[in-house]
C-alpha positions as a Markdown table, in Angstrom:
| # | Residue | x | y | z |
|---|---|---|---|---|
| 1 | Met | -0.2 | 0.0 | 0.0 |
| 2 | Leu | 1.2 | 3.6 | -1.0 |
| 3 | Leu | 0.3 | 6.3 | 1.4 |
| 4 | Phe | 1.6 | 9.3 | -0.6 |
| 5 | Ile | 3.1 | 11.7 | 1.6 |
| 6 | Asp | 4.3 | 11.7 | 5.2 |
| 7 | Ala | 4.1 | 15.3 | 6.8 |
| 8 | Trp | 5.6 | 14.2 | 10.2 |
| 9 | Asp | 6.8 | 11.2 | 12.2 |
| 10 | Asn | 4.2 | 9.5 | 14.4 |
| 11 | Ala | 4.9 | 10.0 | 17.9 |
| 12 | Asn | 4.0 | 6.5 | 18.7 |
| 13 | Gly | 6.2 | 5.2 | 15.9 |
| 14 | Gln | 9.1 | 2.8 | 17.0 |
| 15 | Thr | 12.4 | 2.8 | 14.9 |
| 16 | Leu | 14.7 | 0.0 | 16.5 |
| 17 | Ala | 18.3 | 0.3 | 16.5 |
| 18 | Asp | 20.2 | -2.5 | 14.6 |
| 19 | Ser | 23.3 | -2.5 | 16.6 |
| 20 | Ala | 22.4 | -5.9 | 18.4 |
| 21 | Thr | 21.4 | -7.6 | 15.1 |
| 22 | Pro | 22.9 | -10.9 | 14.6 |
| 23 | Thr | 26.5 | -10.8 | 12.9 |
| 24 | Ser | 25.4 | -13.1 | 10.5 |
| 25 | Phe | 23.7 | -10.4 | 8.4 |
| 26 | Glu | 26.9 | -8.3 | 8.3 |
| 27 | Lys | 27.7 | -9.1 | 4.8 |
| 28 | Glu | 24.1 | -8.3 | 3.6 |
| 29 | Arg | 23.9 | -5.4 | 5.6 |
| 30 | Thr | 27.1 | -3.9 | 4.2 |
| 31 | Leu | 25.7 | -4.6 | 0.8 |
| 32 | Tyr | 22.1 | -3.6 | 1.1 |
| 33 | Gly | 21.6 | -1.7 | 4.3 |
| 34 | Gln | 23.4 | 1.8 | 3.2 |
| 35 | Asn | 21.0 | 4.4 | 4.5 |
| 36 | Lys | 18.4 | 2.2 | 5.8 |
| 37 | Thr | 17.2 | 2.2 | 9.2 |
| 38 | Ile | 15.9 | -1.5 | 9.8 |
| 39 | Pro | 14.2 | -3.1 | 12.8 |
| 40 | Ala | 16.2 | -6.0 | 14.5 |
| 41 | Val | 13.3 | -8.0 | 14.4 |
| 42 | Cys | 12.7 | -8.1 | 10.4 |
| 43 | Glu | 16.2 | -7.4 | 9.3 |
| 44 | Lys | 16.5 | -10.9 | 7.7 |
| 45 | Glu | 13.3 | -10.5 | 5.6 |
| 46 | Val | 14.1 | -6.5 | 4.6 |
| 47 | Leu | 17.5 | -7.5 | 3.6 |
| 48 | Ala | 16.5 | -10.2 | 1.3 |
| 49 | Ala | 13.9 | -8.0 | -0.2 |
| 50 | Leu | 16.3 | -5.2 | -0.7 |
| 51 | Ala | 18.9 | -7.4 | -2.6 |
| 52 | His | 16.3 | -7.2 | -5.5 |
| 53 | Phe | 16.3 | -3.3 | -6.0 |
| 54 | His | 19.8 | -2.4 | -6.7 |
| 55 | Glu | 18.5 | 0.9 | -7.7 |
| 56 | Leu | 17.8 | 2.0 | -4.2 |
| 57 | Glu | 21.0 | 0.9 | -2.9 |
| 58 | Lys | 21.7 | 4.5 | -1.5 |
| 59 | Thr | 18.3 | 5.7 | -1.2 |
| 60 | His | 17.1 | 6.6 | 2.1 |
| 61 | Val | 14.3 | 4.3 | 3.8 |
| 62 | Thr | 13.5 | 4.0 | 7.3 |
| 63 | Phe | 11.8 | 0.6 | 8.2 |
| 64 | Lys | 9.4 | 1.7 | 11.3 |
| 65 | Leu | 7.3 | -0.3 | 13.6 |
| 66 | Gln | 3.9 | 1.0 | 14.8 |
| 67 | Ser | 0.4 | 0.4 | 15.4 |
| 68 | Ser | -1.3 | 1.0 | 12.1 |
| 69 | His | -4.7 | -0.2 | 10.6 |
| 70 | Ser | -3.0 | -0.9 | 7.1 |
| 71 | Thr | -0.9 | -3.7 | 7.7 |
| 72 | Leu | 2.3 | -2.2 | 5.6 |
| 73 | Lys | 2.5 | 1.0 | 3.9 |
| 74 | Thr | 5.0 | 3.2 | 1.9 |
| 75 | Lys | 5.7 | 7.1 | 2.7 |
| 76 | Ile | 7.4 | 9.5 | 1.0 |
| 77 | Asn | 8.8 | 11.8 | 3.5 |
| 78 | Phe | 7.0 | 15.4 | 3.0 |
| 79 | Trp | 9.9 | 17.8 | 2.7 |
| 80 | Ser | 12.2 | 15.2 | 0.7 |
| 81 | Ile | 10.0 | 15.6 | -2.2 |
| 82 | Leu | 11.3 | 18.9 | -2.9 |
| 83 | Asn | 14.9 | 17.2 | -2.9 |
| 84 | Arg | 16.7 | 15.9 | -6.1 |
| 85 | Arg | 15.1 | 12.2 | -6.8 |
| 86 | Asp | 18.4 | 10.5 | -5.6 |
| 87 | Arg | 18.0 | 12.6 | -2.0 |
| 88 | Arg | 14.5 | 11.6 | -1.2 |
| 89 | Lys | 13.8 | 9.7 | 2.1 |
| 90 | Tyr | 11.1 | 7.2 | 2.5 |
| 91 | Thr | 9.2 | 5.3 | 5.5 |
| 92 | Val | 7.9 | 1.9 | 5.2 |
| 93 | Ile | 5.4 | 1.4 | 8.4 |
| 94 | Ile | 5.0 | -2.2 | 9.6 |
| 95 | Ser | 1.8 | -2.5 | 11.7 |
| 96 | Thr | 2.2 | -4.4 | 14.9 |
| 97 | Lys | -1.3 | -3.8 | 16.2 |
| 98 | Ser | -4.4 | -3.4 | 14.1 |
| 99 | Glu | -8.1 | -4.0 | 14.3 |
| 100 | Pro | -8.8 | -7.7 | 15.2 |
| 101 | Lys | -10.0 | -8.6 | 11.6 |
| 102 | Leu | -6.6 | -7.7 | 10.3 |
| 103 | Glu | -4.6 | -9.0 | 13.2 |
| 104 | Pro | -3.8 | -12.4 | 11.2 |
| 105 | Leu | -2.3 | -10.5 | 8.5 |
| 106 | Leu | 0.2 | -8.5 | 10.6 |
| 107 | Phe | 3.9 | -9.0 | 9.5 |
| 108 | Asn | 4.7 | -11.1 | 12.6 |
| 109 | Asn | 1.9 | -13.6 | 11.5 |
| 110 | Leu | 3.0 | -14.1 | 8.1 |
| 111 | Pro | 5.3 | -17.0 | 6.8 |
| 112 | Glu | 8.7 | -15.9 | 5.8 |
| 113 | Gln | 8.6 | -15.9 | 2.1 |
| 114 | Ala | 5.2 | -13.9 | 2.2 |
| 115 | Arg | 7.0 | -11.4 | 4.5 |
| 116 | Val | 9.7 | -10.8 | 1.7 |
| 117 | Gly | 7.0 | -10.5 | -1.0 |
| 118 | Ile | 5.0 | -8.0 | 1.0 |
| 119 | Leu | 8.2 | -6.1 | 1.4 |
| 120 | Gly | 9.0 | -6.3 | -2.2 |
| 121 | His | 5.8 | -4.7 | -2.9 |
| 122 | Glu | 6.2 | -1.6 | -0.8 |
| 123 | Leu | 10.0 | -1.2 | -1.9 |
| 124 | Ser | 8.5 | -1.5 | -5.4 |
| 125 | His | 6.7 | 1.9 | -4.6 |
| 126 | Val | 9.9 | 3.3 | -3.4 |
| 127 | Ser | 11.6 | 2.4 | -6.7 |
| 128 | Asp | 8.8 | 3.7 | -8.8 |
| 129 | Phe | 9.0 | 6.9 | -6.8 |
| 130 | Ser | 12.4 | 7.6 | -7.0 |
| 131 | Lys | 12.0 | 7.8 | -10.9 |
| 132 | Lys | 9.4 | 10.2 | -10.9 |
| 133 | Ser | 9.5 | 14.1 | -11.1 |
| 134 | Phe | 8.2 | 16.4 | -8.6 |
| 135 | Phe | 5.0 | 17.1 | -10.6 |
| 136 | Gln | 4.5 | 13.2 | -11.2 |
| 137 | Cys | 4.9 | 12.7 | -7.6 |
| 138 | Met | 2.2 | 15.2 | -7.1 |
| 139 | Gly | -0.1 | 13.7 | -9.7 |
| 140 | Val | 0.2 | 10.5 | -7.8 |
| 141 | Gly | -0.9 | 12.1 | -4.6 |
| 142 | Leu | -3.8 | 13.4 | -6.3 |
| 143 | Gly | -4.4 | 10.2 | -7.9 |
| 144 | His | -5.4 | 9.0 | -4.2 |
| 145 | Leu | -8.8 | 10.5 | -4.6 |
| 146 | Ser | -9.8 | 7.9 | -6.9 |
| 147 | Gln | -10.0 | 4.2 | -6.0 |
| 148 | Ser | -10.0 | 3.2 | -9.8 |
| 149 | Tyr | -6.5 | 5.0 | -9.9 |
| 150 | Leu | -5.4 | 3.0 | -6.7 |
| 151 | Asp | -6.5 | -0.3 | -8.2 |
| 152 | Ser | -4.3 | 0.3 | -11.3 |
| 153 | Leu | -1.4 | 1.7 | -9.3 |
| 154 | Glu | -1.4 | -1.3 | -6.8 |
| 155 | Phe | -1.9 | -3.9 | -9.5 |
| 156 | His | 1.3 | -2.2 | -11.3 |
| 157 | Thr | 3.4 | -2.2 | -8.1 |
| 158 | Asp | 2.7 | -5.8 | -7.9 |
| 159 | Lys | 4.0 | -6.2 | -11.5 |
| 160 | Leu | 7.1 | -4.1 | -10.7 |
| 161 | Cys | 7.8 | -6.5 | -7.6 |
| 162 | Ile | 7.4 | -9.2 | -9.9 |
| 163 | Gln | 10.1 | -7.8 | -12.4 |
| 164 | His | 12.3 | -7.5 | -9.7 |
| 165 | Gly | 12.4 | -11.2 | -9.1 |
| 166 | Leu | 10.1 | -11.7 | -6.3 |
| 167 | Gly | 7.1 | -13.1 | -8.1 |
| 168 | Pro | 7.3 | -16.5 | -5.8 |
| 169 | Gln | 7.4 | -14.3 | -2.6 |
| 170 | Leu | 4.6 | -12.3 | -4.0 |
| 171 | Arg | 2.7 | -15.2 | -4.7 |
| 172 | Ala | 3.2 | -16.5 | -1.3 |
| 173 | Trp | 1.9 | -13.4 | 0.4 |
| 174 | Ser | -1.1 | -13.3 | -2.1 |
| 175 | Ser | -2.2 | -17.0 | -1.3 |
| 176 | Phe | -1.7 | -16.3 | 2.5 |
| 177 | Ile | -4.1 | -13.2 | 2.3 |
| 178 | Arg | -6.6 | -15.2 | 0.3 |
| 179 | Glu | -6.7 | -18.3 | 2.2 |
| 180 | Thr | -6.7 | -16.2 | 5.5 |
| 181 | Met | -9.4 | -13.8 | 4.8 |
| 182 | Lys | -11.2 | -16.3 | 2.5 |
| 183 | Val | -11.6 | -14.1 | -0.4 |
| 184 | Glu | -10.9 | -14.2 | -4.2 |
| 185 | Asn | -10.0 | -10.8 | -4.4 |
| 186 | Trp | -7.9 | -8.5 | -2.1 |
| 187 | Arg | -8.6 | -4.9 | -2.3 |
| 188 | Gly | -6.9 | -3.7 | 0.8 |
| 189 | Ser | -7.8 | -3.3 | 4.6 |
| 190 | Asp | -10.1 | -0.4 | 3.6 |
| 191 | Phe | -12.5 | -3.0 | 2.5 |
| 192 | Ile | -12.6 | -5.4 | 5.1 |
| 193 | Asp | -15.9 | -4.6 | 6.1 |
| 194 | Lys | -17.8 | -4.2 | 2.5 |
| 195 | Pro | -18.9 | -6.9 | 0.2 |
| 196 | Glu | -16.2 | -9.0 | -1.7 |
| 197 | Ser | -15.1 | -7.0 | -4.4 |
| 198 | Lys | -14.4 | -8.2 | -8.4 |
| 199 | Ile | -11.7 | -5.7 | -8.8 |
| 200 | Glu | -8.0 | -7.3 | -8.8 |
| 201 | Arg | -6.3 | -4.4 | -7.0 |
| 202 | Tyr | -3.8 | -6.9 | -5.9 |
| 203 | Met | -2.6 | -9.6 | -8.2 |
| 204 | Asn | -4.2 | -12.9 | -7.5 |
| 205 | Pro | -1.9 | -16.3 | -7.5 |
| 206 | Ser | -3.1 | -17.1 | -10.8 |
| 207 | Thr | -2.2 | -13.9 | -12.2 |
| 208 | Ile | 1.2 | -13.8 | -10.6 |
| 209 | Asp | 1.9 | -17.0 | -12.3 |
| 210 | Lys | 0.7 | -15.8 | -15.8 |
| 211 | Glu | 3.1 | -12.6 | -15.2 |
| 212 | Met | 5.9 | -15.0 | -14.2 |
| 213 | Ala | 5.5 | -17.0 | -17.1 |
| 214 | Ala | 5.6 | -14.2 | -19.6 |
| 215 | Met | 8.9 | -13.3 | -18.1 |
| 216 | Gln | 10.4 | -16.5 | -18.8 |
| 217 | Pro | 12.2 | -16.9 | -22.2 |
| 218 | Ser | 10.6 | -19.0 | -25.0 |
| 219 | Lys | 11.7 | -22.4 | -25.8 |
| 220 | Gly | 14.6 | -22.1 | -28.3 |
| 221 | Ser | 15.5 | -18.6 | -27.5 |
| 222 | Gln | 19.1 | -17.7 | -27.6 |
| 223 | Pro | 20.6 | -17.1 | -24.3 |
C-alpha cells in the first residue's frame, strides 16, 4: 500500500536500532543496508527484499514498527519530495497492531516468504517513486482521490515486484492473504467491512503465475 506523503513522524512510532542484530547479516547489511534503518526483528526479510532492488542501494529508507490500520504502507517523507530524486527519503510502516479482523495479516504472523513478498511490494513503491519528477509525484498524490486509480497503481506495483525477481515471494503473500481472509480478490484493508470486490487491486496467485511465465524466455530462444 502506498500512502502518498508523510508530513511528520508519528510520535508513537518505534524505530529499532540495528546495533544488536546478528553478525551473520553483516555482509548483507554492508551490501544492501546503506542509508537504511531496519528494526532487528525483521532485518533478515528486509535485507532479502532489498537484495532485489539495486537501484535503491543509496536511497534513504526507514522501516518503522508502529500500530497502524494498514498492515504495511509506504510514505515519501514530506519535505524530501522537494529534493533531487536521489536525495528523497521514504518510510515503510510495518504494523504491530491493527483491528482484530486484520491481526492475522500482521507482518509477524506471515510466513517468511510472504514477508519478503509484501516488503518487495512496498519497495517497488519506493523504486517507482524514485524515478518520478516532483510533478509526477504530485500527480500520484491527487490520484489517491480515485479508487480506480489506486486499483491500477497497486496492480502495477505488483508487476514491478515480479519484474524485480520476487514473483514467488509475492505469490506466497497473495495466497496467504486470500486463504486467511477467505476471499478471491483482495482490495486492501479499507475494504474488509464491505462486500467482496470483483476488482483485482492486488494480483491473485494465478495472475502472478501468468506474469512470471510471460517473463520466462521462450523455448528455443538464444541465451
